N, C-alpha and C positions, 0 to 999 in steps of 0.2 A: 294193636294198630301201627304203633311207629314202626315197628320190626319190618311190618310188610311194607310200608312206606319206603323203608330204605332197601329193601331185597333189591339184589342186583340183577341182570340179565347178562350173557355171558360177555356181551362188548363191552359192559358197561364195568363187570369187574376188571376187565384186563387193564382199564384206563386206573382204578382205584388200585389194583394190587400193581401196577407199575409204578405207582406212587410211592406206595407202602415200600416196596421192596429198595427204592431208591432213596428213602429216607427223606422224601420232599413231600411240602405242604402246596406246591402251587404248579400250574402248567400253562401253557400255552396251544389255543389253537392249532397251529402247525403239529405241535407233540402227538395231540391225540388223533390226527391224521394219518402220522407213522406207525403211531403204537397200532391202530386198526389195520391200517393197510387197508385203507377206505378213502372214498372220494371225500373232499370238505363238505358236501350236503350231508352226505351220511355221518360225518364227525360231528357236525352242528347237530343232527336229530339226537344222538346219543351224549352231547354236553347238555343238550335242551333237558333233555330226561333226569341225568344226573342233579341236575339243579332243581328240577321239580320236586326230585323225591329227596333234596337237601344234603346231598354229596358234596354239591360244587356251588360256591359263591362267586360272581362276577366281583373282579376287581377293578378291572378296567376293560378296552378293545380287545378282545382275544386274550385275554389274560382271566385264569381263573384261580380260587385257592380252596383245598380241600378241607371240608368239616370233618374233623376225624372221629371214625366211628364210635370210640370210646366217649365221644361228647354229644354226640346226636344232633337232632336240629335244634334243640333248646341254645344250643352254644352260638347260634348266630345272633349276637347281643351286640353291647356296645363294644364289650372289647373286641368282639370280631368284626365290626366295624372299622377298629381303628388297623386293624390287620389289611382290612379291604382298600382304605382309604391310603395306605400306605403304599399300594400298587400303583397308584396313579401318578407319580413322578419318580425319577431314577434319582435325583438331589432333592432333600428334603430333611424337614423334621415337625413331628407334631409338637405346636406349641400352645401358648397362652392357657386361655380358660380351660382347654381342652388338657392338656397337660398338669395343669393345677388340680382339676378333677382326677386324673390318674393317681397322682400323688396324694388325694386326700387332702388336698388344701384348702378344698370351698367345699361346700355344701349343694351349692348351686350343681343344678343339671341341665344341658342345654342339648338340644337337637342340630349345633353346629360342631363339626370337626374344622380345624384352624389349622390347614397345612402349611407349612412354610418350604418355599421354594425359590431358588432364581428361575426356575423355569415359569414362562408366561402361560400359563392354563386356566381356562374357563371354570369358575365353579360348577358344581354338580351336586346332584343328587344321589343319595347311596341308601337305598332301602329309607326308614323313616329320617336318616339324618339327613345335613346339608354340609356339603364339605366346601368349604370357603379357602381359597388360596389368598395368600399372604407372601408379597415380593419384598424381601427386605434390604438394604443397602446392602452392599458385599461385606462391608466391616463387621455387621450384625450375626452373619451366618456364619455360628460356631457355638460352641457349648451344649451337644447333643450328643447321643450316644445309642448304642441298641438297648431296647429292654423287650422284656419276654411278654407277649401278650397271648395266651393262650396257645405256647408253643410256637408262635412265629415272632421273626425277630423283628421290631419295629423301631425306627430311630425318632427318639424324642429328646425335648431338651432337657437338661439336667434340672435339679432341684433348682439351684442359684441363678439359672438363666431364665427359666421360667417364671421367676419371681420378677427378675428384672426387666423381662419382655412385657409383663402384665403391668408393671409401674410406666413404663415407656410408652405401652399402647393400651391404658385400661379400658378402653371401648370393646375389646377383645377378650376382656376378662371378667366381665359384668360389671363395669364402672371403676370409680375412683375409689367409693368405699370398700369394693370388695376386692379390689389390687391391696389395699390396707389390711384386711382381713388373712388375705393370701402369705402376706409378708410376714404377718404375726405368728401364722402358722407354723410357716416353714422355718423361722428363726429360730426355732426350739432344736432341728437338726440342720443347722447351718453351715456351711463353710464360707466364714467371713473372708478369708483371705483371698480364695478363689472368687468370689463376688468384687473385690476388689480390683483384682487383674480383669476381670471381665468389663468392669466400667471403665477402666485405664484403655483396655483396647478397644471398647466402643467408640471413646473418646468424646462423647458429649457430656459437657458441664453441667448441664441443665439437668440432664438425667439425675447425675450423681446426685446435685443439689435435692431432688426430690425424694430421691432413694434414702438419701441421708436424714431430711425432715422426717420421714415416713417410720424410721430406724428409732427415731425418738420419741416419736408422737405414739408408737406400739409398744414403746420400754422394751425393744428388743435387747437382750444382753450380748451385746456388740463388746467384742475386747478393745480396750482403750487402745489398742496401736492400732488396729484397724480403722477405729473409728478417725481417729488422727491421719492415717494415710487417705479417706476419703475427705477430711475437711482440708489439706494440704493440695491435693487435687482440683478443689473448689475455689483456692484463694487467690483472692483479687477477680473472680468471676463476675459478669455483670448480673444483675438481679434478673431473677428467673418465676416463673408463674408455676401454680399446680392448680389445676380446676380452669375452666371457661375462663377466657377473656373478658365476657359481658358482665353486669350487673348480677351479684350474687347476696341473699337475704342473708342477713348475720353472717360474715366470711369469718373465719380463724383469725386471718390479717397477715401483716407481715412478722418474719422471723430474721433477725439479726446474725443470727450464727450460719444459718444455710442461706442468708442473701435471697430469700425465698418469700413470695406473695404467695400464701395460702388462700386461694378464690374459691374456698368449698365452706358448705357452712357448718357451723360445729355440729350440728344435729346429724348430717352425713357421715360425719368421723367418728361420733360419738360409740358405737359401738367398737369401735377398735381400740381404742383410746387403754395403753397398758397392756393389750391382750396378749402382747410377746413374753411378758415377765412370766417368770415360774411360779407355780403355785405351790406352796407347802400344806401339809397338813397340820394340823393343831396337835399337839401332845405326843409330834414324833421330834426327834433329835437326828 
């Protein structure tokens, strides 16, 4: 039955084969018109039919992605949605909780895709997912590169920038407790020098104070030199806050090392205490 659904008419075949021969995975409406030598209305009919049969997915207005024949209709899942979302903006990266989920740094699954872009675009819905736009300060728009998602190149924040972004804006990562969990999980395969460079580039001492305290909290095995680098950067900084400014029941309190008042309950952070430490198997050397 699935085979018959994806059977192509002669005109539909011309579109799919043109993409296959060129090694492409995306096409615009104007190109379909040219390939078919037809009117825009006739091209729209072919596009609609290809979408109905599961060959094309709409990424943005007038832009479509090919669902490869070897993957079939089931390929239109979460990963494919990332490829579709990536076509919304020209300059972007996928970040925060979405990137953390892609790297396996969180067990939370969400129906929100965080698209970080300097372009001012409206949020939108794509299938079962909601695409939320994040407009960062220009000094924070870096630390990303291409990753492969089902054969598509998608720009995504790297592991270090993902963690820093989640600590910077934990509400986009599932909350403060989840941001700590993400850091702990990522720290086992972490480039600490790169993270230090990123924090200095962002030029936010309060963010570095929060990052440094969480590193200690989760027991991440940061090299001494890299930890000292963070401490030098925040030297003589003003006191900063981690958590809400309002009253919190049983807060962790003030940490003199990082000059940080942790206004989060101990219960909220209980699950991430020491989570970044490497585990050793008893009986092995």
